[in-house]
N, C-alpha and C positions, 0 to 999 in steps of 0.2 A: 504494500500500500504506500502511495506517495503522500507527502504532507506539504501543505502550503498555507498561506495566510490571506485573509480577505483584503483585496486591493492588489494582490500580486498578478502578474501577467502569465502565470504558469498554466492557466486553463484557457487562455485565448485560443480560439479556433476549434476547441473541442465541443462537440454536441453532448450536452450534459443532462442528466436527471439529478436533481438536488433535493435533499431534505435538510431542514434547519431546526435546531433545538439545543437544549442544554444536555439532555440525555444522561442526567446524573443517575448512576446505578444500572443503566441499561436493563430496565425491567421489561416485562412481557409486552407492554404497550410500545416501548421504544423498538424492541426487536421486531414487532409486527410491521412497523413503518420501514425499518431498514431492510427487512426481508423483501418487502414490496418494492423498494427502491432497486435492489440488486436484480430482482426478477424482471422488472420493467426495463432496466438497462440492458440486460442480456437479450430480451425479446426485440428491442428496437435498435440494438447496436449503439447504445449511448455509454458515456463515461459516468459512472456513479460517484456522487460527491456528497459526503456528510459534512455539513457546516455546523460548528458548535462555537461556544464562547470561551474566552480566556477566563472569565469569572461568571458566576451565576448572576444574571442581570437583576432578578428580583431581590437577591441578597445584597447586591452592590447598591441598589437604590433604596434599601431599607424596607422593602415591601414584604419581606419574608425573613424570619429569624435566621441569623447567620449560624450555620452548623458546618461541621466537617463534611467533605464529599463522601458519597457512597461508593466511589471507586477511585482509582488513580489514573492519570493519563496513560501510564504504561499498560495497565490492564484493559482500559478502554480501547486503546489502539490495537492491542492483540485481538480483542473480540471483533472489532471492525474488519481487521485483516482476515481473520478466519471466516468471516461471513462473505468475503469476496468484494468488499468496498474498494473502489479504485483510488479515491482521493479523500483525505481528511483536510478540511479548510477551517482554520481557527480565526474567529472574529475577535479583534481586540475591542472589548467593551469599554471604550474610553468615554470621557464626558461628552465629547463631540458625537460619538456614535449613539449614545443614549438619548440624544435630542432629535435624531432623525425621525421624520414621519414615516409611516408605512410605505407610502408611495416613493419617497426618496430612497428608502432602503432597497425596494424592488428595482428601482432604476439603477442603483449601483450594482446590485446583484446581476442584472442582465447585461452589464458591460464586461463582466469577467469571463464569460464564455457564451456559446450559442445555446441558450437554455431551451430545452425541449419541454421539460416537465419539472414541476416542484411538488413534492409529496409532503404533506403535513397532517397532523392529527386534527380532529374536528374542533378542538378547543384552542388551536394555534392562533396567536396574534403577534404582530410585530409593529414597531414604531412607538413613539412617545405619546402618552396621555390621550388627549382627544383626537389626535391624528394617527392613532394606531389603526391597524387593519386586520380584519379577520378573513376567513375564507371567501366571503362574498366580494369584498373589495379586492382581495388578492387575485381572484379570478379575472376581474376587470383589468387590473393593472398589468397582469401577465399577458393578457390577450393583445395588449397594445405593443408588446415586444415580440414580433414575428410569430404571433399566435401560440406562444408558450402556454401549456395547459397546467391547471392546478388539479392535483389528485388528492382528494380527502380520504384519509384512512380512518375507519371507524375505531371507536374505543376498544381496548382489550379490557375484559372484566374478570374479576376474581370469581371463585366458585360460588360465593354468596351474592354475586351481582354487582359489586362495587366497581366503579371505574378505577383502573389501575393507574396510579400516578406516583411520582417521586415523593410527594407529600404524604400519601397513604403509606408508602414503604417506610419512610422515616418514622411515622407514627407507630407502626408496628414494631420497628426496631427499638425505639426508645421505651416502649411499653414492655419489652422483653418477650414479645410474641414472635420468636424466631421462625417457628413453623409457618406462620402466616406470611412473614416477610419473604421466606424462601419460596413460597408458592407464588408470590407476586413477581419474583425474579425468574422463576422457572428453573432455578438451580440454587445451590447453597451460596450463602453470602460469603464473599471472599475478601480477605485482607492481604494487601500487598506488603511483603516483608523484605523485598529485594534490597532496598536501600536503608533498612532499619538495622542499626548495630545491635548485636545480641551478646549476652554473657552466658557462660555455661555453669550450671550447678549440677554436678554429677552427670546424669544422662539427659538433663533437661536444658532447654534453651529459654532464656528470659529476655524480654524486650520491655523497655520503658514505654509506657503508653504515649508519652510526649513525642516519641520518634515515629509514631504511626499516624499518618495524616488522613485518616478516614473515620467515619462514624463508627464507634465501638459498641459492641453488645454490652448489656448490663453485666455487673459483677456476677460471677457464678462459674460453674463447670460445664463444659460443652464437649460433646464428641466432635472430632475434627479429622480432616485429612490434610496432611502437610505435604506439599510438593517441594522437593529439594532441587537445588541447582543442578545436580547430576541427572535429573530426570525421574528419579524414584518418587513414589507416593507412599506415605506411611500413615497408618491410623494412629491417632494420638488423643490424649485428653488435654483440652485447652482450659487453663484456669485464668479467668479475667478478674483482676483486682483493680483498685482505684489508680494505682501508680505503675502497675506492671502486668504483663501478659506472660504466662508460663506455658510452654509446650513440653509435655512430659514424654520421656523415652526417645528423644530424637538423636541423642549422641552428639558427636562433634560436627555433623553435617551442616551445611549452610541451607537455610530455608529460603525458598523463593516466594511462596504464598501459602495461605492456609484457608481451606474451605470449612466453614462452621456448619455442622450438620444439624445438631439438635442440642437442646439444653438437657443436662442430666437432672433427674429428679433428686430432691434432697431426701434425707432419711424419713421425713414426714410425708413423703410422696407428693410434695408440691412442685 
């Protein structure tokens, strides 16, 4: 997968299908959109482009509580590459960018490449305040640029009918409902440990929570799978505490990431 930034000339001349979003956590709703992007691109011979932001716009503007991300850039990029995305384009959410109207943003977007299609979720909006644009306005703006089309992707829903979103995923994580969170992701929640220093205590690896720049599960003990830098995967018990994370029985190997499967019940069965 290639990488570029919004405003670059890297995509000039390419016929593209584009999706735009924060994509924090890459839950089932995000995956549904990206899978549709890759499928459409293959069918029409287009270059698939995922556009995301350098920071979460709602958090940057104070419209949403500021929390750690649900994934890291490294894991995000690995997933996109594995899904067959051609390009990742990062938008620098600067003060100037935050003031653009929806129409101005689409005008800039359509100068970067030969846009054939833009795929977004049904609740997508772009642009500042009263000049923001949803699917109805976006369809009109895009039609003015060589008849580019807007493709709306319907919501993904949980087993109990809730619309899957990063906000719902965070809510479940913070409440300690890991089973529900994992069902919204369609896979176990994963912590990136590749750049976090560890210390060894016998056969256990210990990480300071300050070194892990993702939303952490509540304190407790969890069944986990640890993926090592040498490619092996080892079952482990993960102990989460306020200041550290312990992976039991790993030995001296270097951990790359850990998937958190389920919370262990305590002796009272809770």
